[in-house]
Structure formats: C-alpha cells, structure tokens
N, C-alpha and C positions, 0 to 999 in steps of 0.2 A: 879484928874488924877490918873489912875491906872498904877502902875509900871509893866513893862514887866517881866515875870518870868525869873529868872536867869537860864542860861544854865547849865545842869547837866554834870558830868564828862563823861558820855557815849557819849553825843553829841560832846564834844571836841575831844574825841578819834576818832569818825567817821570822823570828818572834817580833823583831822591830817592824818589818813590813806588815805583819798581821795586825799589830797594834795601830800602826799609822792608817791602814785601810779602814779599820773600824772607826777611828776618829774622823776620817774624811767622810765616810758614809753618814755618820751621825751628824756632822756639821752640815752636809748638803741637805739632809732631810728637814732642816729648820727653814730652808729657803725654797726648796723644790718639791712639788707634788708629783713624784714619779708616776704613780698609778694614773693620775689624771692626765699626765702628758702622754702616756702610752695609749690611753683611751682616745685622746684627740687624734693621735697618729692613725689609729685603726679607723676612726671615723673618716679621715681624709682619704685613706686608701680605699675604703669601701665606696666612697663617692667619686672615685676616679672616672667611672663611666659617665656620671652626670657632668663632670667637668669637661670631658671630651665632647659630649653632646652640646654643652653650652658653647664651647669654642666653635663647634661646627656651625652654630647659628650666626656667628659674627665674622668668621674667617672663611675665605674662599680657598679651601684645602686643595681642590682640584686645580684651580688656577695657579696657586702657589707652586704645586708640583710641576705643572707645565712650564712655569717660568724657570724653575731650577733645572729640570731635565730636558727641556726643549720638547718638540712635538714628536720625537721618536722616529722621524723620517730618515731616509738615507742621506748621505752626504751629497751636497750639490743641489739642494732644493731651492737655492736662491739665497741672496743676502739676508742676514738676520735683521729684524726690526729692533733688536735690543731687548725684546721681551720674551725671548726664547722661541719664537716662531719665525719662519721665513717671510720675506716681504710678499711673496705671491700668496701665501696662506692668509696673511693679514688683508690683502686686497680682496680675496674671495669672501672673507668674513664681512667685508664692508658692502658687498653686493646686496641689494634689496632681497628680503627673505622670499618673496614670491618667485623671483628669478632663480634663487638657489634651490628652492623646493622643486621647481620645474625641471632643472637640470639633473637632479638626483634620479629622476625616472627616465631621462632621455638617453638613448644609446650613445650620444656624443661623449658623455662622461665615461662610459665603459670603454669606448674606443681610445680615449685619451689614456686611461689606466692601462689598457692592453699594450699601447705603444711603449709606455714606461716599463712594463714587465718584460717586454721583448728586449729592450735595451739591457736590463739587468741580466737576462739570460745570456745574451751575446757577450756582455762584459765578463760574466762568470767563465764562459768557455775560453775567452781570450786570456784571462788571468791564470786559469789552470794551465793553459799551454805555455804561458810565459814563466810560470813557476815550476815547470815539470822537473827541473834539475833539483829543486828543493824537495819535491814530493817523492822522488825515487829514493831519497835518503831516509824516507819514513820519519821526517821531522814532525814530532807530535804537535808542536805549535801550529805549523802550517796545515797539517791534516785537520786539526780541530777548527782552525779558522775557516777552511773551505766547507767543512761539514756544517758549521753553523750557517754559512751563506746558502747552502743548498736547502737546509731546513727552513730558513726564512723565505726563500723563493717559493718553495712548495706550499708554505703556509699562506702565501698571497694568492695562490691560484683560485681558492674558493671565493675570492673577491671579484673575480672576472670569469664568469661561467664558461666562455669559450676555451679558456686555458685549463679548466678543471676537468681534464679527461683522463681515462684510465691509462692512456699512452703517456701523458705528461707525468702522472704520478709514478708510473713504472720507470720512466727515465730517472726521476729523482731518487727512487729507491736503488736503482742500479748504480747511480753515481755515489751514493753513500756507501754501498757495499764495496765499490772500488777503493774508496778512501779507507774504510775499515780493514779491508784485506791487505792493503799496503802496510798498515800499521802492524798487522799480525805477522806478515812475512818479514818485516824489516826491510833492509836495503833490497832494491830490485833494479833490474836493468831498464825497465820501462814503466811508465804510468799511462794507462789507457783511458783514464777518467775524462781527459779532455775530449776524447772522441764521443763519449756519452753526452757530455755537455754540448758539444757541437750539434749532435742529433737533436737534443732537447731544444736548442735555439732554433733550428730549422723547423721543428714541429710547431713552435710557438709562432714563427713567422707565417706558416701555413694557416694556423688557427686564426691569426689576425686577418689574413687575407680572406678567409671564409666569412668572417664576421663583417668585414667591409663589403663583401659581395652581397650578403643578405641585406645590409642597410641600403645599398644601392637599388636592389630589386624592390625594396619596400618604398622607394622614393623618398627616403629621409634626407637626401642631400648632404650626407655627412662628409663625403670626400669625393675626389675625382677618380675617374677610371685610371688615370695615371698612377695615383697612389696605390690603388689596388694592384696594378701591374708591378709596382716597385716591391710590394710585400711578397708577391709570388716569386719575383725574380730573386729577392734576397734569400728566400727559403731554398730555392734551387741552387744558388751560388754557394751557400754555406755547405750544402750537402756535397757539392763538387769541389770542396777543399779551398774555397776562397780564403785568403789570408784573414785571420780573425781580427787583426787590427783594422783592416779595411771594412770588415763586416760591422765592427763597432761604429765606425763613422757613418756608414749607411743606415744602420738601425737608429742612431740618434737623429739623423736628418729626417727619417721617416716618422719617428715619434713626434718630433717637433711639428711636422706638417699635419699629422692627424689630430694634434692637440688644438689646432687653430679653431675648429668648429666649437669646441667646448669654451674656448676663450672668447669667441664671438658672442656666444649666448650669455656669457657673464659680463660682456662689455669690458674685457680686460685688454689693456694696450700691449701687454707682454705675457706670453705663456711659458716662459722659461721656468722649469720646475713645477709646472701645474700638475703633471701626472703624479709626481711624488706627493704633492699636497693633497690631491684627491684620494690617493691610496692611503694616506695617513688619516683620512676621515674629515677633512675640513668642511665638506658639504653636509656632514651630519651634525656639526656642532651648532646647536641653537641655545647654548647655555646663557647667552647674553642677548638673545633675539627678542624683538617685539613682534609677537604674532597676533596682536589684538585685532588686526584687520583681515586675518587669514580665515577663509572658509574651511573649517576643520572637516566638514563633511566631504569636501572635494579634494583636499590635500592628502597625499599619502605620507604619513609621518612615521611609518615603521622604521625603526632603527635610528631615529634622531636622538641626540643627547640633549636633555633639557635640565634646567636647574631650578630648584625650589625658590632661590633668591633672585636669579638673573633673568629667567624666561618670563615674558609677559604674555598671558593668554587672553582670548576674548572674554568679555564679561559673561559670567555665568558658567564658565568651564569648571567641571567637577575635578578638582585637583586630586582628591582622594581616589577617584576612579583612575586617573592617570598613574598614580603611584601603584595601584593594584596591577595595572597593565604594564608596568615597567620593572626594570632591575636596576638597583642602585649600583653605581660603578665601584664604590668603596663604602664601608660602613660609616654612617654619619656624614658623608660627603655632601649630601643634598643634590647630587648629580645622578640622573637616571637615564637609562636607555629604553625608549618606548617600544613596546611590543616584543621585548626580548625575554625569553624564558629564564627562570631562575638559574638554571645550570648553563646558560649560554655564555658565549665569549663576549666580554664587555669592551673589546677593543673598538675604537672608532672605525668608521668606514664600512660597517656591515650593510649599509643601505646601497652600496655601489654594486648592484647586480643587474643583469639583464636576462 
C-alpha cells in the first residue's frame, strides 16, 4: 500500500484562505445588500447627465473657467483685476451697452485691433531675428514656439479683414515652411525666416495704412493724416532694413495712437492694452449685460455672447428663438453666440470685422 503524499504548507494556506473568504462573505451578507448597492450605483451613473445639467443651472461654468484661465489674451494686456481679466477689459465691460454695441460696428474698433496685430507681427520678426542663433541649431523647442506664434497670428487675420489677404496668408505659410525645413535639415548655417517675417510686418503696415486712408476718405475722422503717413513710412522703413528693435518701438507708438479713437468712443481714460482686449472679444461679451432698453430691431447683435442666466432682454423677447439662432459655447454652459452656425468657431471677438 502506497501512502498518500503529505499536504504541503502552501495547500494548507490555500484552504485556510478559501474558508476565511467564505466566512467573510457570509458575514457581510447579513449586513449589506450588495445587489441593491450596485443598483443604486448604476442609477447614479445613469443620472450623471442630469446632475451636470442641474449644476449648470446654479453654477456659472463659463465665468468660473474665465476666472481660472484668464481671458486668453496675449501678455501685456494691462494689470489684472484679480478676477482673471485685465483692468482695461473690465473697464470696457463697464461701458454702457449702447456705446459698446455702437463701437462693435464702427471702424475705430477695427483700426485699434489692426494696430495691435501690426505690433505682434513686428515683434515676431524682431524675436526671430534675435533668436536666429538658436534656430540655426534646429532646436525643437524654439522651432515649435515660433510655429505656434505664427499659427496664432495667422488665426487672428480673419478678425481684421484688411489683414486677411492672400499675400498675408502666403507669408505665414512660407514662414512655417522655413521653420519646418530647418527642423528637417538639422543644423544650418543660416535661418532666413526672419526675412519672411520682416516682409509680413511690412505688408501689414501697408494694409493698416490703406485702411486708414479709406477711413479718412469716408470722413470718419478716425485718425490724422500724420498717423497715415507714419504707417506708410513704417512699412517702407521695414522693407529697407530698419533695425527691428526700432521698428517695434515705432509700431507700438503707432498702435497706441490709432487706439485713441476707440478709447474716446468708449470714454476710457487709458487705452493701454485696448487692442488686445478687443481682439480677445471684450466687445462681444454681453453675458452679464442689461439689454432691456436696447432696440433689438436697430442693434446688430450678430456674434455677441449672451447668457441664459446673466443677460437681461427686453420684455417679450423670444428666448427660444434666440437659442435656435445661436450656438452654445460648451454643452450645458448656458452661454451662447448669437447668429453663429453650429459648426462655427465659438471664440469671442467674431464680431470685430469691417
């Protein structure tokens, strides 16, 4: 007769764990209804959308994100108010709605924005020139940094129609190609991208000058003949190899001066950072505005941002019709862009066009 092999310590441990698990499960079942608990969990998960919609009714999601992230404008738009927006943006929001609505359609706003974009283009050219020694080494971080700046600038051109030209778009494409080809080649003896950026800056100065000339011809009183001459002279000097750091100073001074008319129409004591604030869409934000005394038949509201909770409309306004003619900026946010097609860009500032 052959003896059965003795059980090892591992088998005894497995048996003990199995028995203890059965005893624990049996004990818990006397106090917990597992099936009912799982059912409640599934109910809560299934109602997640209702919870989100409910929170949207009491929380200002859009305002909260703005406070956390800021207004999204470029650096240097003015001191912060402590609520995530610049002081100049807060000052514009405080302007009576009738005056803000009027400026949205006036060329003074577009001229102000155009001056700001010109500064960005000249600064881009100057920075590319200053960082040429880094770019010839095909440093990926610097190449990516400048590519994003070019993309951002190109994306702003459709906000100011005089700059949205085939020539300007061609310059930005050429500049991106220079950056990408430098990465593909690796180290190179020279980087010619700053020459393309210089040409782009000169083109934009010319475009701003043409727009100023049209405004003067129309008798709009936007600027003086001197400012028009300064824009033309800046374009010429940039093409004639004016030092780009000098061009930056002149472009900033010109932008400050052409912003004065927009500031005057808003009754602002200071216009520093106004171009950036307009470009970021401050004139389109009516999410906390009282429009009860506005004649909606006369006002052009296309592109404004309005809120289901914060915007006050004249008595009898069909809110459902407004919703049908608007695009919500984010699901359940309660903030809409009026007159924007469903597939449109929900970014603020779409109304700044001439």
